[in-house]
C-alpha positions as CSV (number, residue, x, y, z in Angstrom):
1,M,-23.4,-9.2,-24.7
2,L,-21.7,-9.3,-21.4
3,K,-19.5,-6.6,-20.7
4,E,-16.0,-6.9,-18.7
5,V,-16.1,-4.5,-15.5
6,L,-12.5,-3.9,-14.4
7,I,-12.1,-3.0,-10.7
8,M,-8.9,-1.2,-10.1
9,V,-7.2,-1.8,-6.5
10,K,-4.4,0.9,-5.2
11,R,-1.3,-1.0,-4.2
12,V,2.2,-0.3,-2.7
13,S,4.7,-2.6,-1.6
14,C,7.4,-2.6,0.6
15,R,9.8,-2.9,-1.8
16,D,8.4,0.5,-3.6
17,V,9.4,2.0,0.0
18,G,13.3,0.9,-0.5
19,T,12.9,-2.0,1.9
20,D,13.6,-5.7,1.4
21,C,10.0,-7.5,2.3
22,D,7.3,-9.1,0.1
23,F,4.8,-7.1,1.9
24,V,2.1,-5.8,-0.8
25,A,-0.9,-3.4,-0.1
26,C,-3.7,-3.7,-1.6
27,A,-7.6,-1.8,-1.1
28,K,-10.0,0.3,-2.1
29,T,-9.1,3.8,-1.2
30,E,-4.9,5.1,-0.9
31,E,-6.6,5.7,3.4
32,E,-7.0,1.8,3.3
33,V,-3.8,0.7,2.0
34,L,-2.0,3.3,4.3
35,R,-3.9,2.2,7.1
36,I,-2.9,-1.8,6.6
37,G,1.2,-0.4,5.4
38,A,1.3,1.2,9.0
39,E,-0.4,-1.6,10.5
40,H,2.1,-3.7,8.9
41,A,5.5,-1.7,9.3
42,R,4.4,-2.1,13.2
43,T,4.1,-5.4,13.7
44,H,6.9,-6.9,10.8
45,H,9.4,-3.8,11.1
46,N,9.1,-3.0,14.6
47,M,8.2,1.4,13.6
48,T,6.5,2.6,16.3
49,E,6.1,5.4,14.9
50,I,5.2,6.4,11.0
51,S,6.8,9.8,10.5
52,K,4.6,12.5,8.0
53,E,7.3,12.1,5.8
54,M,7.1,8.8,5.7
55,Q,3.4,8.6,5.1
56,D,4.0,11.2,2.1
57,K,6.5,8.9,0.9
58,V,3.7,6.1,0.6
59,R,1.0,7.8,-0.4
60,S,3.1,9.4,-3.4
61,L,4.4,5.6,-4.4
62,I,0.5,3.7,-4.0
63,R,-0.4,2.8,-7.7
64,D,-3.8,1.6,-9.5
65,A,-3.7,-2.3,-9.7
66,E,-6.0,-4.5,-11.7
67,K,-5.2,-6.7,-8.8
68,C,-3.4,-7.4,-6.3
């Protein structure tokens, strides 16, 4: 008998943060999601600095997901 293993990922989207953008960041850890999201914010939303408040907001919106 085979057991199904469910691997969860961490996920957050620009829309979750309140931006009209379809980008979704997924990774194994919150830190990876934050890094991916920050890079996207810099390159696609011209955010030269990610404030501590924005980091905290995004961190609070990260959710577990079965897939991205």
